[in-house]
C-alpha positions in Angstrom: 71.0 -63.7 5.3 73.1 -63.7 3.2 74.6 -66.7 1.2 78.4 -67.2 0.5 80.0 -69.5 -2.0 79.1 -70.6 -5.7 75.7 -69.4 -6.0 76.9 -65.6 -4.9 79.2 -65.5 -7.9 75.9 -65.5 -9.8 75.0 -62.3 -8.4 78.4 -60.9 -8.8 78.3 -57.7 -11.2 79.0 -59.0 -14.9 82.1 -57.7 -16.9 80.9 -54.8 -19.5 82.6 -55.7 -23.2 81.4 -52.5 -24.8 84.4 -50.1 -23.7 86.5 -53.0 -24.9 85.6 -53.3 -28.3 85.2 -49.3 -29.0 88.9 -49.7 -27.5 89.5 -52.6 -30.3 87.7 -50.6 -32.6 89.5 -47.7 -32.4 93.2 -49.1 -32.2 92.2 -50.8 -35.8 91.1 -47.6 -37.3 94.3 -45.7 -36.1 96.4 -48.8 -37.4 94.5 -48.7 -40.9 95.2 -44.9 -40.9 98.9 -45.3 -39.9 98.8 -48.2 -42.9 97.6 -45.8 -45.4 99.7 -43.0 -44.2 103.1 -45.2 -44.3 101.8 -46.4 -48.2 101.2 -42.6 -49.1 104.9 -41.6 -47.8 106.4 -44.7 -49.6 104.8 -44.0 -53.0 105.6 -40.5 -52.9 109.0 -40.6 -51.8 109.9 -42.9 -54.7 108.1 -41.0 -57.2 109.9 -37.8 -56.2 113.2 -39.9 -56.3 113.0 -41.9 -59.8 110.1 -39.9 -61.1 108.1 -42.6 -61.9 104.3 -42.6 -61.3 102.4 -45.7 -60.7 99.0 -44.9 -63.0 96.1 -47.1 -61.9 92.8 -47.8 -63.8 90.0 -46.0 -62.6 87.8 -48.0 -60.5 84.4 -49.2 -62.1 81.4 -51.4 -60.6 80.7 -52.7 -64.0 83.7 -54.0 -64.9 86.0 -56.2 -62.8 89.9 -55.8 -63.6 91.5 -58.0 -60.7 90.6 -61.1 -58.7 88.4 -60.6 -56.0 89.8 -63.5 -54.6 93.0 -62.2 -54.8 92.0 -58.5 -53.5 90.4 -60.2 -50.3 93.5 -59.5 -48.0 95.4 -57.1 -45.7 96.7 -54.1 -47.7 100.2 -54.3 -48.2 102.0 -50.4 -48.2 104.6 -52.1 -50.5 102.2 -53.1 -53.0 102.1 -49.9 -54.9 106.0 -49.5 -54.3 106.9 -52.7 -56.4 104.3 -51.4 -59.1 106.4 -48.3 -59.2 109.5 -50.3 -59.4 108.1 -52.3 -62.1 107.1 -49.5 -64.2 110.6 -47.9 -63.5 112.0 -51.5 -64.7 110.2 -51.4 -67.7 110.8 -47.6 -68.8 114.5 -48.6 -68.9 114.2 -51.8 -70.8 112.5 -49.6 -73.6 115.1 -47.1 -73.2 117.9 -49.6 -73.8 115.9 -51.4 -76.3 115.4 -47.9 -78.0 118.8 -47.4 -77.7 120.4 -50.4 -78.9 118.2 -49.9 -82.0 119.1 -46.4 -82.9 123.0 -47.8 -82.5 122.6 -50.1 -85.3 120.9 -47.6 -87.0 123.7 -44.7 -86.5 125.9 -47.3 -87.5 124.5 -48.0 -90.7 124.0 -44.4 -91.7 128.0 -44.0 -90.7 128.6 -46.9 -93.4 126.4 -45.5 -95.9 128.0 -42.1 -95.2 131.3 -43.8 -96.2 129.8 -45.5 -99.2 128.5 -42.3 -100.7 131.9 -40.5 -100.3 133.8 -43.2 -102.2 131.0 -43.3 -105.1 131.5 -39.3 -105.4 135.3 -39.6 -105.4 135.1 -42.6 -107.5 132.9 -40.3 -109.8 135.0 -37.1 -109.7 138.2 -39.7 -110.9 136.0 -40.8 -113.8 135.3 -37.7 -115.0 138.7 -36.6 -114.6 140.1 -39.3 -116.8 137.2 -39.1 -119.5 138.9 -35.2 -119.9 142.4 -37.0 -120.7 143.1 -36.3 -124.4 143.0 -39.3 -126.3 143.3 -40.2 -130.4 142.1 -43.4 -130.2 138.3 -44.8 -129.7 138.1 -46.2 -126.2 136.8 -49.8 -126.2 135.6 -51.3 -123.2 137.8 -54.2 -121.7 141.0 -52.3 -123.3 143.9 -51.1 -121.1 144.9 -47.6 -121.9 148.0 -46.1 -120.3 148.5 -42.3 -118.7 151.1 -40.2 -119.9 152.2 -36.5 -119.0 154.5 -34.3 -121.0 157.2 -33.0 -118.9 157.2 -29.6 -120.5 153.8 -28.7 -120.6 152.0 -31.2 -118.4 149.5 -32.0 -121.0 147.8 -35.6 -119.9 147.0 -38.2 -122.7 146.1 -41.8 -123.0 148.1 -44.5 -125.2 147.7 -48.1 -126.0 151.2 -48.4 -125.6 152.9 -49.5 -122.7 155.9 -47.8 -121.0 158.4 -50.9 -121.6 157.4 -50.2 -125.3 158.2 -47.0 -125.8 162.1 -46.1 -126.4 164.3 -44.0 -123.7 163.7 -40.8 -125.6 160.1 -41.0 -124.7 160.8 -41.7 -120.9 162.6 -38.4 -120.8 159.9 -36.5 -122.7 156.6 -38.1 -121.1 156.2 -39.2 -117.5 154.1 -42.6 -116.8 151.0 -41.8 -114.6 149.2 -45.2 -114.5 147.3 -47.5 -116.4 143.7 -47.8 -116.5 141.4 -50.2 -118.1 138.3 -48.5 -119.7 134.9 -50.5 -118.1 132.0 -51.3 -120.2 129.6 -49.2 -117.8 132.1 -46.6 -119.3 134.2 -46.1 -115.7 137.6 -46.5 -115.1 140.0 -49.4 -113.1 143.0 -48.7 -112.2 145.2 -51.6 -112.6 146.3 -52.3 -109.3 142.3 -52.6 -108.7 141.4 -54.9 -111.5 141.5 -58.2 -109.7 139.6 -57.0 -106.9 136.8 -55.8 -110.0 137.5 -59.4 -111.5 136.4 -61.3 -108.3 133.5 -58.9 -107.5 132.2 -59.2 -110.8 132.3 -63.1 -110.6 130.5 -63.1 -107.6 127.8 -61.1 -108.6 127.5 -62.8 -112.0 127.4 -66.1 -109.6 124.3 -64.4 -107.8 122.4 -63.3 -110.9 123.0 -66.9 -112.5 121.6 -68.6 -109.2 118.5 -66.5 -109.0 117.3 -67.0 -112.3 118.2 -70.7 -111.6 115.8 -70.1 -108.7 112.9 -68.6 -111.0 113.0 -71.0 -113.4 112.6 -73.7 -110.8 109.5 -72.1 -108.6 108.2 -70.6 -112.5 
């Protein structure tokens, strides 16, 4: 006779766990493959959109380049995307920094070009004044008055100011300007003499301060 009740439950057929484990393993494998495919698609899309490539270090069993504690976690498909974004951000910062430095260099080149142009113009003007006829010995620091004869166009230097000449001289010669002969054999127009004197005082002060500094340090 068969008995029923609690004892009969002991002889009931047991639930087989192997198919469940197989299904769980298959599901995990499929989920991992899906995450890898999603990660590859995301990185590929970002690389094509922004022309960015995450250059990873080759793995090696001899050298650890990351912490083992931090890598033992569930893989996030956004990790390489963030890495690629950080590379793009770094490139933008480098480009911005280089552009800023090149702008400074371009501005310096423009200023140097303007200074070189001014130097050439000044040299041409000094050379032209040196070719003007003068029957006097040119003394540095002296002021000379430039005239041009009205009939011939001949230019000449004189140490006599226009107001010191009589009216007949004004009729025969045209006054062109007054120039001071400098120690470096250059010419300074009367309008620029004050600015030239201020500049020379500043330079003399710098040289005096430099000599005083060397005297202290020596």
